[in-house]
C-alpha positions as CSV (number, residue, x, y, z in Angstrom):
1,M,22.0,-32.5,5.1
2,Q,25.0,-31.7,2.9
3,A,22.7,-30.5,0.1
4,K,20.9,-28.1,2.5
5,A,24.3,-26.8,3.7
6,R,25.4,-26.2,0.1
7,V,22.2,-24.3,-0.7
8,T,22.6,-22.2,2.5
9,L,26.2,-21.5,1.6
10,A,25.3,-20.5,-2.0
11,Q,22.6,-18.1,-0.7
12,A,25.1,-16.5,1.7
13,E,27.6,-16.1,-1.1
14,G,25.0,-14.6,-3.3
15,E,23.9,-12.1,-0.6
16,A,27.6,-11.2,0.0
17,K,28.0,-10.5,-3.7
18,I,25.0,-8.3,-3.7
19,V,26.3,-6.3,-0.7
20,Q,29.7,-6.0,-2.4
21,A,28.1,-4.8,-5.6
22,K,26.0,-2.2,-3.8
23,A,29.1,-0.9,-1.9
24,E,31.1,-0.7,-5.2
25,G,28.2,1.2,-6.8
26,Q,28.1,3.6,-3.9
27,A,31.9,4.1,-4.1
28,D,31.5,4.9,-7.9
29,I,28.8,7.5,-7.0
30,E,31.0,9.1,-4.5
31,R,34.0,9.2,-6.9
32,A,31.7,10.8,-9.5
33,K,30.5,13.4,-7.1
34,A,34.1,14.2,-6.2
35,A,35.1,14.5,-9.9
36,A,32.1,16.7,-10.6
37,E,33.0,19.0,-7.7
38,A,36.6,19.2,-8.9
39,N,35.4,20.1,-12.4
40,R,33.2,22.8,-11.0
41,I,36.1,24.3,-9.0
42,I,38.4,24.2,-12.0
43,G,35.7,25.7,-14.3
44,E,35.0,28.5,-11.8
45,S,38.8,29.3,-11.5
46,L,39.2,29.5,-15.3
47,K,36.4,32.1,-15.8
48,G,37.9,35.4,-16.7
49,N,41.4,34.1,-17.2
50,E,41.6,34.4,-20.9
51,E,45.4,35.2,-20.8
52,Y,46.1,32.1,-18.8
53,L,44.0,29.9,-21.1
54,R,45.8,31.4,-24.2
55,Y,49.2,30.7,-22.5
56,V,48.2,27.1,-21.8
57,W,47.0,26.7,-25.4
58,I,50.2,28.1,-26.9
59,K,52.3,26.0,-24.5
60,G,50.4,22.9,-25.7
61,L,51.2,23.8,-29.3
62,Q,54.9,24.2,-28.5
63,D,55.0,20.9,-26.5
64,G,53.0,19.0,-29.1
65,K,54.5,15.8,-30.5
66,G,53.5,16.1,-34.2
67,E,49.7,16.1,-33.6
68,R,47.6,17.4,-36.3
69,I,45.6,20.5,-35.5
70,Y,42.5,21.2,-37.6
71,I,41.5,24.9,-37.8
72,P,38.0,25.7,-38.9
73,T,37.6,28.0,-41.9
74,E,34.8,30.6,-42.5
75,A,32.5,27.7,-43.6
76,G,33.2,25.9,-40.3
77,L,35.0,23.2,-42.1
78,P,38.7,22.3,-41.2
79,I,41.5,22.8,-43.7
80,L,42.3,19.1,-44.1
81,E,45.9,17.9,-44.1
82,A,47.4,21.3,-44.8
83,G,51.1,21.2,-43.9
84,K,51.1,17.6,-42.6
85,A,53.7,16.8,-40.1
86,G,56.8,15.4,-41.7
87,N,56.3,16.9,-45.2
């Protein structure tokens, strides 16, 4: 009788885990949809705003904390380690 009760309990716990996993998966899908929609809205708002994007880029350069910035040359290759921070 106890063995049967343990099997029934294990089955119930297994089914509960499956339900929980499905709910978590659905929540992940909803979060992904919300993120995709937010990205779409941001992307649409940035179209045709070259001046603002340039401002954000320049501001990022000013606020940088010693990051290296690689600028592509005519051949599409970066100038490596030119003017390293701290030199």
